[in-house]
N, C-alpha and C positions, 0 to 999 in steps of 0.2 A: 198474663200478656205475653203475646209471641215476641221473640227476639227479632227486632228490625234488622239486625245484622246477619241473621241466619239465612242460609241458601234456601231458596225456593225449589222444593223437591217434587212439585206437582207433576213434573214430566218424567218422573223416574221410571215408569213402565215403558216409556218410549226410548229409553237409552239402552245401548248395548252394555253388556257387563264391563267391558273395559272402559267405556265412557262413564259408567256409574262409579266404577272403582276410582277412576281418575279424578272425578269431582268430589268424591269422599276423601280421597287422600290429600286434596288441596285444602278442603275445609278443615280437616284434621290438623294438617301442618299449620294453618293460620291460627286455629285455636290454641295449639300448643305453644306458638310464638307469643300470642297474647297472654297465655297463662303464665309464662316465664316472668312477666313484668307485673303481675297483679298481686295486690296485697290479699291477706286472708279476709273473707267475707262472703256475703250472699252472692255477689257477682262471681266471685271465683268459684264457688260450690256450683252454680249454674253452668259455668264453662265446663267444669269437670263432669257434670252429669251429662251435658251435650256430647262431650268426648266419648263417653261410655256408650251412649246411644249411637254415635256415628261408627264407632268401633263394631258394634253388633251389626249394624246396617251393612258395613263392608264385609263382614264375614258372611251374611246372608247372600250378598250380591255375588260374591265369589263362589258360594256354594250352588248358585243358580236356583231356578225354581223348584219348589217341592213337588213331587208327584203324589197325588192323592190316590189312593186306592179305596175302592168300596169293599165293604165286608162281603165275603162270599157265602 
């Protein structure tokens, strides 16, 4: 079941790099704040996993689009 509190990232392709990074940073900060007061359990594990995914998404956003090359 999707997290009803998670951000909607359906418009990610329309954002500039700085806008995407800003939104990712805001969501990461929010989740880290919530994580600080959570007890161990399934919900905490879900938040930790989402933080990992958001961290990778941030790294990818900063790196920019990948250039695909055709084999010659």
